C-alpha positions in Angstrom: 64.9 43.9 -44.7 64.9 40.4 -43.3 63.5 41.7 -40.0 60.7 43.6 -41.8 59.8 40.5 -43.9 59.9 38.3 -40.7 57.7 40.8 -38.9 55.1 40.9 -41.7 55.2 37.1 -42.0 54.7 36.8 -38.2 51.8 39.3 -38.2 50.2 37.5 -41.1 50.4 34.1 -39.4 49.1 35.6 -36.2 46.1 37.2 -38.0 45.4 34.0 -40.0 45.7 31.9 -36.8 43.2 34.3 -35.0 40.7 34.0 -37.9 41.0 30.2 -37.8 40.5 30.1 -34.0 37.5 32.5 -34.2 35.9 30.5 -37.0 36.4 27.2 -35.2 35.0 28.6 -31.9 31.9 29.7 -33.8 31.5 26.2 -35.1 31.3 24.7 -31.6 27.8 23.3 -31.5 25.3 23.5 -28.7 25.6 21.1 -25.9 22.6 19.0 -24.9 22.0 18.4 -21.2 19.3 16.7 -19.1 18.1 17.6 -15.7 15.6 15.6 -13.6 13.3 17.3 -11.2 12.0 14.6 -8.8 9.9 14.5 -5.7 7.7 17.4 -6.7 4.9 17.2 -4.2 1.2 18.0 -4.8 -1.8 17.4 -2.5 -5.4 17.2 -3.5 -7.0 18.7 -0.3 -10.3 17.3 0.9 -13.2 17.7 0.7 -13.6 18.2 -3.1 -16.7 17.5 -5.1 -16.4 15.6 -8.3 -15.5 17.8 -11.2 -12.7 20.3 -11.7 -9.9 20.1 -9.1 -6.8 22.2 -9.3 -3.6 22.0 -7.3 -0.2 23.6 -7.9 3.3 23.6 -6.4 6.5 25.7 -6.8 9.7 24.2 -8.2 13.1 25.6 -7.8 14.6 25.7 -11.3 18.1 25.2 -9.7 20.2 25.5 -12.9 23.2 27.1 -11.2 25.1 23.9 -10.5 24.5 22.5 -14.0 25.7 25.8 -15.4 28.9 25.7 -13.2 29.6 22.1 -14.1 29.3 22.7 -17.8 30.7 26.2 -17.9 27.8 28.2 -19.3 25.7 31.2 -18.3 22.0 30.4 -17.8 21.1 33.1 -20.3 22.8 30.9 -23.0 20.1 28.3 -22.8 18.6 28.3 -26.3 15.8 25.9 -25.6 14.4 23.5 -22.9 12.0 20.7 -23.8 10.3 18.3 -21.4 11.2 14.7 -22.1 8.7 13.3 -19.6 6.3 14.1 -16.8 5.1 11.3 -14.5 2.7 11.6 -11.6 2.2 9.1 -8.8 -0.5 8.9 -6.2 1.0 8.2 -2.8 -2.3 7.6 -0.9 -1.8 5.4 2.2 -5.4 5.7 3.4 -7.3 2.5 4.2 -9.3 3.1 1.1 -6.8 4.8 -1.2 -7.6 6.7 -4.3 -6.3 5.8 -7.7 -6.3 7.5 -11.1 -9.5 5.7 -11.8 -11.3 8.8 -10.4 -9.5 11.1 -12.9 -11.1 11.4 -16.4 -8.7 14.0 -17.6 -5.6 15.9 -16.2 -3.6 18.8 -17.7 -0.2 20.1 -16.5 0.8 23.7 -17.0 3.8 25.8 -16.1 3.9 29.5 -15.2 6.2 31.9 -13.4 6.2 35.5 -12.2 5.7 37.7 -15.3 5.4 34.7 -17.6 2.0 33.5 -18.8 0.7 30.0 -18.1 1.3 27.4 -20.7 -0.1 23.9 -20.9 2.8 21.4 -21.3 1.0 18.1 -21.2 -2.1 16.1 -20.5 -3.5 12.6 -19.8 -6.9 11.5 -20.7 -7.6 8.5 -18.6 -5.1 6.2 -20.3 -3.0 5.6 -17.2 0.4 3.8 -16.9 -0.9 2.1 -13.7 -3.7 2.6 -11.2 -1.4 5.0 -9.2 0.8 6.5 -12.0 0.3 8.5 -15.2 2.8 9.6 -17.8 1.7 12.7 -19.5 1.4 13.2 -23.3 3.6 16.2 -24.0 2.9 19.1 -26.2 6.5 19.8 -27.2 6.5 23.3 -25.7 9.8 25.1 -25.3 9.9 25.8 -21.5 13.3 27.6 -21.4 11.7 30.8 -20.1 10.3 28.9 -17.1 13.6 27.1 -16.4 15.6 30.3 -16.5 13.4 31.8 -13.8 14.6 31.1 -10.2 11.3 29.3 -9.5 8.4 28.2 -11.6 5.0 26.7 -10.8 3.5 23.5 -12.0 -0.3 23.5 -12.0 -2.5 20.4 -12.3 -6.1 20.7 -13.4 -8.1 17.5 -13.3 -11.6 16.4 -14.0 -12.7 13.8 -11.5 -15.7 11.4 -11.6 -15.9 11.0 -7.8 -15.7 13.2 -4.7 -12.4 13.3 -2.8 -13.1 12.8 1.0 -9.5 12.7 2.3 -6.2 14.4 1.3 -4.5 12.7 -1.6 -0.7 13.2 -1.7 1.0 12.9 -5.1 4.6 13.1 -6.4 5.7 14.2 -9.9 9.0 13.7 -11.8 9.9 16.0 -14.7 12.8 15.3 -17.0 13.9 18.2 -19.1 16.4 18.5 -22.0 18.4 21.7 -22.4 20.1 23.0 -25.5 22.9 25.4 -24.5 25.3 27.3 -26.8 28.1 28.2 -24.3 30.2 30.3 -26.7 27.5 32.1 -28.6 
């Protein structure tokens, strides 16, 4: 009788412990992570007339190391929001271009099978003559970040012709919300 009571008690405690463990695991909140994509290179190729100029580049999303470091599957990313996008002109020509020739610029993301989405813009209020920081639209970009590669497209309206190639470099800082045990 004692063994039967002990067995039932042990099974009850095991069941209760399992329920408590499952409940507490489901309460583990999402983790928030930040990744910086730097040295993203663009070039405005010359010659270009004043008006609409577009350029784009491909970015390797490269989330594998972050996923390994924090122990989650990339599919568990719930959301990804851009914290900042900055763009610098790196023109070393004798007469270098600055953002004074740009009246408006839009930044968009797209990837294979995923539609293009505008993520930010700048309308001639520049951080410095050679740097702009985009106003962001608060778009969830998780679908682009989960892709192996995504493209960043810049569309700008210029007020002057471009007579020599203009190299630029962008930095994108992105926040990720991941629920590793969901």
